[in-house]
All heavy atoms as an XYZ file, in Angstrom:
843
protein
N      17.152     71.227     31.078
C      16.511     69.984     30.783
C      17.556     68.853     30.916
O      18.512     68.956     30.312
C      15.934     69.995     29.518
C      14.487     69.800     29.585
S      14.034     69.309     28.022
C      12.887     70.194     27.547
N      17.048     67.949     31.752
C      17.923     66.695     31.767
C      17.434     65.552     31.030
O      16.389     65.087     31.311
C      17.954     66.492     33.429
C      19.243     65.759     33.793
O      19.955     65.341     32.906
N      19.305     65.312     34.979
N      18.200     65.165     30.054
C      17.850     64.025     29.263
C      18.404     62.836     29.654
O      19.578     62.662     30.038
C      18.121     64.388     27.797
C      17.425     65.523     27.185
S      17.884     65.736     25.440
C      16.885     64.604     24.617
N      17.518     61.737     29.722
C      18.127     60.476     30.213
C      18.039     59.462     28.981
O      16.981     59.525     28.323
C      17.315     59.926     31.388
C      17.566     60.682     32.642
C      16.780     60.136     33.759
O      15.941     59.334     33.602
N      17.107     60.721     35.080
N      19.107     58.833     28.812
C      19.000     57.746     27.837
C      18.936     56.360     28.324
O      19.863     55.974     29.087
C      20.322     57.900     26.934
C      20.300     57.068     25.737
O      19.380     56.471     25.319
N      21.440     57.088     24.940
N      17.838     55.610     28.119
C      17.614     54.303     28.677
C      18.058     53.305     27.685
O      18.143     52.096     28.199
C      16.177     54.115     28.938
C      15.618     55.096     30.096
C      14.961     56.141     29.861
C      15.993     54.808     31.451
C      14.445     56.931     30.893
C      15.700     55.690     32.461
C      14.862     56.718     32.144
O      14.332     57.477     33.117
N      18.260     53.600     26.482
C      18.764     52.424     25.512
C      19.220     53.160     24.399
O      18.969     54.297     24.187
N      19.908     52.469     23.651
C      20.497     53.036     22.409
C      19.655     52.513     21.232
O      18.968     51.521     21.191
C      21.867     52.602     22.201
O      22.024     51.215     22.016
N      19.825     53.257     20.172
C      19.163     52.871     18.956
C      19.778     51.532     18.309
O      19.089     50.848     17.578
C      19.183     54.019     17.934
C      18.447     55.180     18.477
S      16.753     54.884     18.724
C      16.105     54.976     17.042
N      20.968     51.253     18.659
C      21.671     50.219     18.043
C      21.243     48.932     18.741
O      21.375     47.833     18.228
C      23.221     50.324     18.365
C      23.834     51.532     17.753
C      23.937     51.339     16.341
O      24.074     50.223     15.845
N      24.028     52.527     15.675
N      20.519     48.846     19.935
C      20.040     47.680     20.548
C      18.968     46.950     19.835
O      19.037     45.763     19.689
N      18.086     47.726     19.110
C      17.109     47.150     18.325
C      17.707     46.408     16.996
O      17.285     45.357     16.633
C      16.078     48.082     17.930
C      15.256     48.582     19.037
C      14.065     49.525     18.592
C      13.360     49.957     19.779
N      12.233     50.968     19.294
N      18.739     47.002     16.516
C      19.274     46.537     15.398
C      20.116     45.286     15.647
O      19.930     44.289     14.824
C      20.283     47.622     14.762
C      20.554     47.563     13.322
C      21.324     48.725     12.815
C      21.233     48.788     11.426
N      22.054     49.989     10.910
N      20.785     45.181     16.688
C      21.542     44.123     16.983
C      20.562     42.876     17.409
O      20.836     41.675     17.056
C      22.599     44.197     18.230
O      21.794     44.669     19.291
C      23.607     45.191     17.728
N      19.516     43.221     18.040
C      18.527     42.163     18.279
C      17.930     41.534     17.039
O      17.740     40.269     17.013
C      17.346     42.775     19.176
C      16.611     41.751     19.949
C      15.670     42.415     20.887
N      16.055     43.575     21.577
C      15.365     44.681     21.988
N      14.018     44.623     21.666
N      15.816     45.682     22.557
N      17.686     42.345     16.072
C      17.164     41.855     14.840
C      18.146     40.929     14.099
O      17.877     39.938     13.609
C      16.704     42.981     13.928
C      15.499     43.715     14.235
C      15.071     44.592     13.141
N      14.238     45.678     13.599
C      14.181     46.895     13.277
N      14.902     47.321     12.307
N      13.342     47.800     13.873
N      19.326     41.416     14.105
C      20.458     40.548     13.473
C      20.538     39.127     14.211
O      20.794     38.184     13.530
C      21.740     41.350     13.349
O      22.218     41.851     14.673
C      21.664     42.398     12.306
N      20.538     39.277     15.553
C      20.636     38.065     16.337
C      19.453     37.137     15.908
O      19.581     35.822     15.803
C      20.652     38.311     17.871
C      22.057     38.542     18.282
C      22.185     38.585     19.779
N      21.991     39.988     20.244
C      21.415     40.454     21.319
N      20.766     39.564     22.125
N      21.273     41.604     21.593
N      18.258     37.552     15.792
C      17.230     36.801     15.473
C      17.215     36.239     14.193
O      16.832     34.998     13.959
C      15.853     37.667     15.599
C      15.358     37.868     17.049
C      14.072     38.664     17.003
N      13.714     38.990     18.468
C      12.845     39.809     18.755
N      11.995     40.399     17.771
N      12.446     40.116     19.964
N      17.693     36.932     13.113
C      17.985     36.440     11.824
C      18.898     35.412     11.791
O      18.784     34.351     11.084
C      18.353     37.751     10.956
C      17.239     38.662     10.600
C      17.753     39.788      9.675
C      16.629     40.736      9.330
N      17.082     41.724      8.387
N      20.073     35.483     12.610
C      21.094     34.550     12.672
C      20.570     33.234     13.300
O      20.742     32.169     12.759
C      22.291     35.092     13.412
C      22.964     36.138     12.552
C      23.303     33.893     13.724
C      24.076     36.803     13.345
N      19.862     33.232     14.221
C      19.269     32.187     14.986
C      18.232     31.501     14.114
O      18.195     30.266     14.029
C      18.569     32.554     16.414
C      17.757     31.451     16.911
C      19.691     32.921     17.400
N      17.368     32.225     13.604
C      16.351     31.788     12.553
C      17.055     30.986     11.343
O      16.640     29.811     10.881
N      18.130     31.544     10.854
C      18.889     30.953      9.808
C      19.528     29.652     10.219
O      19.591     28.662      9.563
N      20.055     29.641     11.386
C      20.673     28.477     11.955
C      19.627     27.349     12.164
O      19.806     26.029     11.871
C      21.370     28.675     13.302
C      22.584     29.558     13.020
C      21.709     27.414     14.096
C      23.340     30.006     14.371
N      18.422     27.612     12.704
C      17.329     26.610     12.883
C      16.820     26.215     11.447
O      16.708     24.915     11.415
C      16.139     27.296     13.627
C      16.522     27.624     15.110
C      14.809     26.471     13.570
C      15.565     28.381     15.835
N      16.776     27.016     10.582
C      16.298     26.497      9.177
C      17.409     25.656      8.663
O      17.063     24.456      8.071
C      16.133     27.676      8.229
C      14.768     28.451      8.750
C      15.966     27.233      6.779
C      14.507     29.754      7.908
N      18.723     25.971      8.875
C      19.881     25.098      8.368
C      19.772     23.642      9.021
O      19.898     22.735      8.262
C      21.194     25.905      8.537
C      22.256     25.210      8.099
C      22.285     25.103      6.479
C      23.517     25.880      8.442
N      19.607     23.707     10.359
C      19.457     22.462     10.989
C      18.250     21.580     10.515
O      18.444     20.383     10.260
C      19.341     22.786     12.555
C      19.070     21.411     13.258
C      20.575     23.302     13.037
N      17.129     22.219     10.260
C      16.004     21.414      9.733
C      16.300     20.939      8.300
O      15.998     19.784      7.987
C      14.705     22.320      9.723
C      14.336     22.646     11.127
C      13.569     21.647      9.012
C      13.209     23.577     11.298
N      16.736     21.664      7.492
C      17.268     21.250      6.222
C      18.193     20.145      6.198
O      18.291     19.141      5.467
C      17.848     22.427      5.361
C      16.798     23.518      4.829
C      17.433     24.654      4.190
C      15.801     22.834      3.899
N      19.191     20.280      7.074
C      20.272     19.147      7.219
C      19.603     17.763      7.684
O      19.911     16.758      7.238
C      21.359     19.618      8.140
C      22.386     20.620      7.443
C      23.325     21.038      8.441
C      23.059     20.110      6.232
N      18.707     17.898      8.698
C      17.979     16.726      9.144
C      17.152     16.165      8.011
O      17.174     14.989      7.987
C      17.179     17.107     10.398
N      16.499     17.010      7.290
C      15.730     16.423      6.162
C      16.557     15.833      5.054
O      16.183     14.645      4.561
N      17.593     16.373      4.777
C      18.652     15.721      3.742
C      19.246     14.438      4.282
O      19.301     13.539      3.504
C      19.733     16.833      3.408
C      19.242     17.957      2.756
C      20.455     19.007      2.478
C      18.779     17.485      1.192
N      19.551     14.448      5.635
C      19.946     13.251      6.205
C      18.957     11.955      6.062
O      19.256     10.850      5.784
C      20.427     13.422      7.691
C      20.831     12.153      8.396
C      22.020     11.583      8.078
C      19.829     11.503      9.294
C      22.303     10.350      8.768
C      20.309     10.354      9.879
C      21.448      9.724      9.709
O      21.786      8.590     10.302
N      17.814     12.331      6.423
C      16.642     11.371      6.440
C      16.579     10.882      4.917
O      16.440      9.725      4.699
C      15.294     11.937      6.955
C      15.417     12.070      8.341
C      14.036     11.005      6.512
C      14.298     12.898      9.108
N      16.444     11.887      3.964
C      16.343     11.371      2.520
C      17.578     10.613      2.125
O      17.377      9.669      1.372
C      16.336     12.725      1.637
C      14.929     13.363      1.616
C      14.945     14.647      0.773
C      13.904     12.466      1.092
N      18.848     11.043      2.660
C      19.928     10.206      2.246
C      19.954      8.774      2.777
O      20.352      7.841      2.167
N      19.360      8.584      4.032
C      19.187      7.323      4.623
C      18.234      6.434      3.719
O      18.523      5.284      3.473
C      18.766      7.446      5.997
C      18.429      6.079      6.627
C      19.980      7.952      6.908
N      17.153      7.159      3.279
C      16.150      6.475      2.514
C      16.657      6.052      1.227
O      16.216      5.030      0.683
C      14.916      7.204      2.518
C      14.156      7.374      3.812
C      12.851      8.279      3.609
C      13.630      5.973      4.390
N      17.593      6.763      0.733
C      17.904      6.487     -0.730
C      19.258      6.013     -0.832
O      19.784      5.811     -1.943
C      17.751      7.851     -1.518
O      18.750      8.774     -1.002
C      16.361      8.428     -1.697
N      19.862      5.688      0.179
C      21.291      5.129      0.116
C      21.229      3.588     -0.452
O      20.272      2.958     -0.434
C      21.921      5.236      1.478
O      21.365      4.377      2.347
N      22.374      3.135     -0.733
C      22.489      1.774     -1.158
C      22.792      0.822      0.062
O      23.400     -0.276     -0.290
C      23.581      1.664     -2.311
C      22.987      2.262     -3.589
O      21.761      2.316     -3.808
N      23.900      2.715     -4.345
N      22.511      1.180      1.196
C      22.773      0.445      2.368
C      21.863     -0.907      2.416
O      20.973     -1.104      1.503
N      22.021     -1.711      3.534
C      21.374     -2.865      3.546
C      19.733     -2.640      3.608
O      18.909     -3.432      3.215
C      21.740     -3.510      4.934
C      22.506     -2.466      5.582
C      23.029     -1.405      4.482
N      19.346     -1.529      4.309
C      17.948     -1.156      4.308
C      17.330     -0.921      3.072
O      16.272     -1.387      2.690
C      17.704      0.084      5.211
C      18.110     -0.152      6.699
C      19.437      0.141      7.034
O      20.183      0.734      6.128
O      19.998     -0.200      8.149
N      18.127     -0.228      2.179
C      17.669      0.020      0.789
C      17.555     -1.276     -0.020
O      16.560     -1.466     -0.765
C      18.660      0.921      0.076
C      18.344      1.348     -1.385
C      17.280      2.190     -1.673
C      19.065      0.652     -2.423
C      16.900      2.304     -2.881
C      18.683      0.973     -3.623
C      17.753      1.821     -3.946
O      17.298      2.081     -5.294
N      18.568     -2.161      0.074
C      18.520     -3.524     -0.482
C      17.347     -4.308     -0.167
O      16.602     -4.945     -0.908
C      19.881     -4.202     -0.294
C      21.075     -3.492     -0.832
C      21.070     -3.357     -2.275
O      20.487     -4.203     -3.097
N      21.643     -2.241     -2.831
N      17.033     -4.173      1.271
C      15.824     -4.972      1.658
C      14.676     -4.430      1.147
O      13.754     -5.159      0.671
C      15.908     -4.888      3.281
C      14.741     -5.586      3.903
S      14.757     -5.591      5.650
C      14.332     -3.887      5.932
N      14.508     -3.046      1.047
C      13.282     -2.488      0.521
C      13.099     -2.908     -0.975
O      12.054     -3.132     -1.424
C      13.326     -1.021      0.671
C      12.847     -0.535      2.036
C      12.764      0.983      2.018
N      13.852      1.706      1.685
C      14.875      2.166      2.386
N      14.878      1.732      3.603
N      15.869      2.835      1.845
N      14.175     -2.743     -1.659
C      14.048     -3.181     -3.112
C      13.751     -4.631     -3.380
O      12.893     -4.921     -4.210
C      15.324     -2.720     -3.857
O      16.511     -3.510     -3.263
C      15.559     -1.367     -3.925
N      14.303     -5.428     -2.592
C      13.895     -6.905     -2.675
C      12.555     -7.117     -2.287
O      11.815     -8.014     -2.895
C      14.922     -7.784     -1.823
O      14.694     -7.442     -0.473
N      12.041     -6.375     -1.238
C      10.612     -6.598     -0.790
C       9.661     -6.086     -1.905
O       8.630     -6.724     -2.222
C      10.327     -5.736      0.436
C      10.970     -6.433      1.642
S      10.782     -5.405      3.096
C       9.004     -5.333      3.389
N      10.072     -5.054     -2.628
C       9.229     -4.499     -3.739
C       9.179     -5.399     -4.837
O       8.147     -5.694     -5.528
C       9.630     -3.183     -4.180
C       9.545     -2.002     -3.186
C      10.208     -0.669     -3.705
C       8.049     -1.664     -3.152
N      10.353     -6.011     -5.220
C      10.398     -7.021     -6.221
C       9.586     -8.232     -5.889
O       8.844     -8.815     -6.781
C      11.951     -7.488     -6.514
C      12.717     -6.302     -7.159
C      14.135     -6.791     -7.202
O      14.585     -7.913     -6.755
O      14.906     -5.894     -7.724
N       9.632     -8.684     -4.678
C       8.923     -9.830     -4.349
C       7.402     -9.472     -4.362
O       6.495    -10.393     -4.800
C       9.233    -10.180     -2.948
C       8.611    -11.554     -2.372
C       8.924    -11.852     -1.020
O       9.836    -11.254     -0.454
O       8.433    -12.887     -0.445
N       7.004     -8.313     -3.874
C       5.691     -7.878     -4.038
C       5.113     -7.827     -5.434
O       4.000     -8.324     -5.647
C       5.546     -6.541     -3.382
C       4.108     -6.127     -3.260
O       3.105     -6.882     -3.298
N       3.825     -4.753     -3.153
N       5.903     -7.473     -6.259
C       5.662     -7.353     -7.825
C       5.375     -8.831     -8.274
O       4.351     -9.140     -9.068
C       6.804     -6.641     -8.570
C       6.362     -6.542    -10.037
N       5.416     -5.768    -10.483
C       6.961     -7.069    -11.138
C       5.291     -5.759    -11.727
N       6.244     -6.656    -12.141
N       6.229     -9.700     -8.000
C       6.028    -11.115     -8.619
C       4.831    -11.806     -7.791
O       4.178    -12.529     -8.468
C       7.396    -11.977     -8.262
O       7.525    -11.885     -6.749
C       8.547    -11.496     -8.925
N       4.631    -11.454     -6.623
C       3.360    -11.980     -5.961
C       2.147    -11.484     -6.530
O       1.156    -12.086     -6.673
C       3.362    -11.727     -4.497
C       4.424    -12.568     -3.670
C       4.407    -12.045     -2.118
C       4.209    -14.002     -3.683
N       2.180    -10.148     -6.906
C       0.992     -9.659     -7.658
C       0.764    -10.350     -8.875
O      -0.405    -10.526     -9.333
C       1.160     -8.022     -7.782
C       0.903     -7.208     -6.562
C       1.031     -5.876     -6.852
C       0.816     -5.076     -5.535
N       0.811     -3.620     -5.781
N       1.801    -10.709     -9.814
C       1.651    -11.319    -11.049
C       1.094    -12.638    -10.689
O       0.232    -13.145    -11.440
C       3.019    -11.465    -11.602
C       3.560    -10.165    -12.247
C       4.895    -10.196    -12.759
O       5.531    -11.330    -12.669
O       5.298     -9.161    -13.422
N       1.620    -13.365     -9.711
C       1.050    -14.656     -9.453
C      -0.426    -14.674     -8.982
O      -1.114    -15.517     -9.531
C       1.755    -15.386     -8.293
C       3.230    -15.696     -8.749
C       3.979    -16.355     -7.456
O       3.570    -16.404     -6.394
N       5.310    -16.829     -7.810
N      -0.788    -13.624     -8.284
C      -2.250    -13.538     -7.914
C      -3.087    -13.315     -9.110
O      -4.165    -13.895     -9.251
C      -2.381    -12.434     -6.823
C      -3.782    -11.964     -6.782
C      -1.859    -12.749     -5.531
N      -2.641    -12.440    -10.091
C      -3.314    -12.133    -11.338
C      -3.496    -13.525    -12.131
O      -4.623    -13.807    -12.559
C      -2.610    -11.135    -12.136
N      -2.459    -14.349    -12.165
C      -2.487    -15.590    -13.023
C      -3.466    -16.499    -12.314
O      -4.226    -17.105    -12.974
C      -1.133    -16.114    -13.115
C      -0.099    -15.514    -13.896
C       1.352    -15.942    -13.733
O       1.546    -17.014    -13.055
O       2.235    -15.399    -14.437
N      -3.535    -16.539    -11.000
C      -4.338    -17.485    -10.274
C      -5.820    -16.953    -10.401
O      -6.614    -17.861    -10.462
C      -3.892    -17.617     -8.878
C      -2.539    -18.308     -8.579
C      -2.336    -18.283     -6.991
C      -2.689    -19.769     -9.021
N      -5.967    -15.690    -10.404
C      -7.286    -15.165    -10.589
C      -7.904    -15.528    -11.945
O      -8.968    -15.934    -12.073
C      -7.345    -13.588    -10.439
C      -7.273    -13.346     -8.987
C      -7.282    -11.839     -8.689
O      -7.053    -11.079     -9.678
O      -7.494    -11.361     -7.609
N      -6.969    -15.382    -12.931
C      -7.416    -15.873    -14.318
C      -7.790    -17.291    -14.315
O      -8.700    -17.814    -14.922
C      -6.314    -15.511    -15.250
C      -6.136    -14.030    -15.642
C      -5.018    -13.847    -16.587
O      -4.351    -14.750    -17.023
O      -4.657    -12.603    -16.697
N      -6.892    -18.228    -13.713
C      -7.191    -19.582    -13.561
C      -8.541    -19.942    -12.833
O      -9.292    -20.871    -13.342
C      -6.031    -20.255    -12.925
C      -5.988    -21.797    -13.033
C      -4.732    -22.414    -12.359
C      -4.735    -23.842    -12.435
N      -3.457    -24.407    -11.884
N      -8.733    -19.200    -11.829
C     -10.106    -19.407    -11.054
C     -11.133    -19.092    -12.071
O     -12.225    -19.854    -12.117
C     -10.157    -18.450     -9.892
C      -9.103    -19.080     -8.834
C     -11.411    -18.377     -9.249
C      -8.906    -18.302     -7.609
N     -11.082    -17.987    -12.749
C     -12.222    -17.541    -13.596
C     -12.415    -18.664    -14.686
O     -13.585    -19.104    -15.002
C     -11.943    -16.217    -14.365
C     -11.992    -15.079    -13.469
C     -11.565    -13.804    -14.010
O     -11.341    -13.721    -15.325
O     -11.555    -12.775    -13.488
N     -11.224    -19.230    -15.285
C     -11.505    -20.283    -16.361
C     -12.141    -21.550    -15.541
O     -12.897    -22.189    -16.226
N     -11.732    -21.930    -14.363
C     -12.228    -23.079    -13.710
C     -13.768    -22.829    -13.467
O     -14.523    -23.743    -13.447
C     -11.416    -23.413    -12.447
C     -10.045    -23.928    -12.770
C      -9.334    -24.067    -11.296
C     -10.093    -25.168    -13.461
N     -14.080    -21.584    -12.979
C     -15.615    -21.411    -12.789
C     -16.316    -21.461    -14.015
O     -17.457    -22.043    -13.981
C     -15.680    -19.935    -12.133
C     -15.280    -19.766    -10.674
C     -15.185    -18.429    -10.140
O     -15.380    -17.521    -10.998
O     -15.088    -18.296     -8.872
N     -15.803    -21.023    -15.059
C     -16.640    -21.243    -16.442
C     -16.737    -22.642    -16.715
O     -17.652    -23.111    -17.261
C     -15.800    -20.357    -17.568
C     -15.912    -18.845    -17.400
C     -15.069    -18.327    -18.551
C     -15.171    -16.746    -18.390
N     -14.325    -15.974    -19.479
N     -15.572    -23.453    -16.466
C     -15.687    -24.880    -16.877
C     -16.660    -25.480    -15.908
O     -17.403    -26.400    -16.263
C     -14.219    -25.518    -16.551
C     -14.234    -26.896    -16.893
C     -12.699    -27.439    -16.820
O     -11.778    -26.714    -16.718
O     -12.657    -28.721    -16.668
N     -16.680    -25.080    -14.632
C     -17.775    -25.673    -13.765
C     -19.153    -25.480    -14.191
O     -20.034    -26.190    -14.224
C     -17.579    -25.150    -12.291
C     -16.180    -25.767    -11.773
C     -18.713    -25.388    -11.449
C     -15.861    -25.154    -10.297
N     -19.452    -24.118    -14.619
C     -20.784    -23.719    -15.145
C     -21.079    -24.605    -16.341
O     -22.210    -24.996    -16.490
C     -20.644    -22.282    -15.415
C     -20.666    -21.390    -14.144
C     -20.666    -19.939    -14.600
O     -20.651    -19.565    -15.837
O     -20.511    -19.066    -13.633
N     -20.196    -24.746    -17.261
C     -20.374    -25.428    -18.497
C     -20.769    -27.000    -18.137
O     -21.585    -27.609    -18.752
C     -19.375    -25.394    -19.487
O     -18.128    -25.951    -18.981
N     -20.052    -27.428    -17.152
C     -20.147    -28.858    -16.719
C     -21.623    -29.021    -16.121
O     -22.237    -30.043    -16.186
C     -19.065    -29.356    -15.801
C     -17.687    -29.582    -16.595
C     -16.701    -30.008    -15.533
C     -17.762    -30.720    -17.555
N     -21.921    -28.065    -15.225
C     -23.285    -28.124    -14.585
C     -24.281    -28.074    -15.804
O     -25.353    -28.722    -15.648
C     -23.425    -27.017    -13.615
C     -22.692    -27.126    -12.297
C     -23.008    -25.950    -11.336
C     -22.306    -26.274    -10.083
N     -22.587    -25.251     -9.156
N     -24.136    -27.102    -16.593
C     -25.069    -27.123    -17.703
C     -25.221    -28.288    -18.510
O     -26.308    -28.719    -18.940
C     -24.807    -25.885    -18.650
N     -24.044    -28.955    -18.837
C     -24.140    -30.216    -19.414
C     -24.686    -31.295    -18.661
O     -25.509    -32.110    -19.305
C     -22.654    -30.665    -19.790
C     -22.404    -31.910    -20.551
C     -22.851    -32.117    -21.785
C     -22.018    -33.102    -19.905
C     -22.704    -33.223    -22.433
C     -21.889    -34.259    -20.431
C     -22.271    -34.372    -21.750
O     -22.078    -35.520    -22.326
N     -24.464    -31.303    -17.346
C     -25.099    -32.470    -16.569
C     -26.638    -32.186    -16.455
O     -27.372    -33.082    -16.217
C     -24.388    -32.476    -15.121
O     -24.710    -31.360    -14.522
N     -27.004    -30.950    -16.401
C     -28.530    -30.569    -16.403
C     -29.222    -30.963    -17.642
O     -30.261    -31.520    -17.580
C     -28.742    -29.226    -16.105
C     -28.366    -28.794    -14.637
O     -28.147    -29.642    -13.838
O     -28.146    -27.586    -14.396
N     -28.522    -30.841    -18.751
C     -29.153    -31.140    -19.997
C     -28.887    -32.566    -20.547
O     -29.407    -32.998    -21.517
C     -28.689    -30.125    -21.189
O     -27.200    -30.268    -21.252
C     -29.042    -28.711    -20.855
N     -28.024    -33.173    -19.817
C     -27.710    -34.585    -20.084
C     -28.926    -35.456    -19.934
O     -29.862    -35.071    -19.387
C     -26.519    -35.155    -19.198
C     -25.814    -36.295    -19.814
O     -26.145    -36.559    -20.978
O     -25.183    -37.100    -19.021
N     -28.852    -36.650    -20.401
C     -29.878    -37.550    -20.321
C     -30.429    -37.783    -19.019
O     -29.716    -38.579    -18.206
C     -29.628    -39.069    -20.987
C     -29.358    -38.821    -22.470
O     -29.973    -37.910    -23.108
O     -28.455    -39.662    -23.018
N     -31.510    -37.179    -18.611
C     -32.035    -37.276    -17.285
C     -32.821    -38.718    -17.248
O     -33.621    -38.991    -18.112
C     -32.936    -36.114    -16.840
C     -32.148    -34.884    -16.818
C     -33.117    -33.693    -16.201
O     -34.225    -33.939    -15.965
O     -32.537    -32.547    -16.265
N     -32.598    -39.340    -16.196
C     -33.372    -40.686    -16.206
C     -34.981    -40.464    -16.063
O     -35.330    -39.654    -15.388
C     -32.796    -41.308    -14.851
C     -32.263    -40.312    -14.051
C     -31.879    -39.172    -15.040
N     -35.596    -41.242    -16.900
C     -37.066    -41.078    -16.971
C     -37.727    -41.881    -15.830
O     -37.203    -42.908    -15.493
C     -37.753    -41.645    -18.234
C     -37.367    -40.771    -19.365
O     -37.042    -39.523    -19.245
O     -37.243    -41.252    -20.626
N     -38.656    -41.263    -15.091
C     -39.149    -42.030    -14.022
C     -40.009    -43.175    -14.433
O     -40.304    -44.035    -13.693
C     -40.076    -41.002    -13.183
C     -39.174    -39.977    -12.486
C     -40.018    -39.042    -11.603
C     -39.078    -38.082    -10.873
N     -39.828    -37.269     -9.991
N     -40.441    -43.128    -15.733
C     -41.311    -44.165    -16.168
C     -40.496    -45.525    -16.383
O     -40.941    -46.571    -16.339
C     -42.050    -43.889    -17.516
O     -40.972    -43.521    -18.489
N     -39.164    -45.313    -16.730
C     -38.324    -46.387    -16.887
C     -38.043    -47.034    -15.551
O     -37.836    -48.383    -15.503
C     -36.999    -46.008    -17.575
C     -37.200    -45.583    -18.889
O     -38.277    -45.844    -19.480
O     -36.288    -44.865    -19.532
N     -37.853    -46.414    -14.479
C     -37.499    -46.936    -13.190
C     -38.824    -46.960    -12.316
O     -39.083    -45.798    -11.700
C     -36.409    -46.250    -12.530
C     -35.099    -46.182    -13.320
O     -34.804    -47.293    -13.957
N     -34.351    -45.201    -13.259
N     -39.565    -47.920    -12.230
C     -40.816    -47.891    -11.392
C     -40.316    -47.650    -10.011
O     -39.350    -48.298     -9.384
C     -41.383    -49.206    -11.659
C     -40.439    -50.100    -12.205
C     -39.306    -49.239    -12.875
N     -40.936    -46.718     -9.358
C     -40.528    -46.321     -7.971
C     -41.360    -47.288     -7.043
O     -42.524    -47.753     -7.325
C     -41.019    -44.952     -7.614
O     -42.248    -44.697     -7.872
N     -40.732    -47.610     -5.885
C     -41.371    -48.588     -4.906
C     -41.694    -47.560     -3.734
O     -41.266    -46.483     -3.739
C     -40.313    -49.481     -4.371
O     -39.110    -48.802     -3.871
C     -39.935    -50.434     -5.475
N     -42.593    -48.054     -2.967
C     -43.101    -47.157     -1.775
C     -41.932    -46.778     -0.940
O     -41.900    -45.713     -0.414
C     -44.081    -48.048     -1.145
C     -44.474    -49.113     -1.998
C     -43.367    -49.287     -3.051
N     -40.821    -47.574     -0.931
C     -39.729    -47.315     -0.024
C     -39.006    -45.950     -0.648
O     -38.452    -45.159     -0.037
C     -38.708    -48.382     -0.017
C     -38.876    -49.130      1.166
C     -37.886    -50.273      1.207
N     -37.233    -50.413      2.492
C     -36.262    -51.096      2.859
N     -35.697    -51.816      1.874
N     -36.121    -51.319      4.184
N     -38.810    -46.066     -2.032
C     -38.181    -44.940     -2.670
C     -38.970    -43.652     -2.480
O     -38.223    -42.493     -2.486
C     -37.951    -45.123     -4.206
C     -37.042    -46.398     -4.423
O     -36.116    -46.550     -3.551
O     -37.029    -46.870     -5.502
N     -40.245    -43.666     -2.389
C     -41.037    -42.448     -2.368
C     -40.770    -41.887     -0.852
O     -41.091    -40.666     -0.727
C     -42.462    -42.710     -2.618
C     -42.732    -43.013     -4.017
C     -44.067    -43.413     -4.220
O     -44.948    -43.375     -3.407
O     -44.385    -43.691     -5.436
N     -40.514    -42.645      0.118
C     -40.422    -42.248      1.388
C     -39.117    -41.409      1.609
O     -39.051    -40.556      2.477
C     -40.448    -43.351      2.446
C     -41.777    -43.999      2.630
C     -41.720    -45.286      3.415
O     -40.677    -45.573      4.065
O     -42.770    -45.909      3.578
N     -38.147    -41.830      0.845
C     -36.872    -41.172      0.947
C     -36.949    -39.792      0.332
O     -36.796    -38.778      0.396
C     -35.758    -41.922      0.260
C     -35.454    -43.137      1.018
C     -34.307    -43.837      0.294
N     -34.137    -45.171      0.937
C     -33.430    -46.057      0.433
N     -32.631    -45.904     -0.617
N     -33.214    -47.230      0.953
């Protein structure tokens, strides 16, 4: 009987280890890229300073908007009270002011 050997058992083992090494390298590259992005976002560079100043400005603008909304509400209440006062104020009697035919046409 003539036996032929087309491959060795070692071939599968080396292929697995190569795949594991390549997979580990890919995972390492992805992790390093993620850490670099996080480092850029959290660094104290000019971009970080710009972001923090924008956030502070946004916070102050939100406070100003809240103050102005409160002021608007107070002014609306004052308008309502003035309208109520003007409605209940001494309305001119029509008997005191005799109307002329011209006034009726208007």
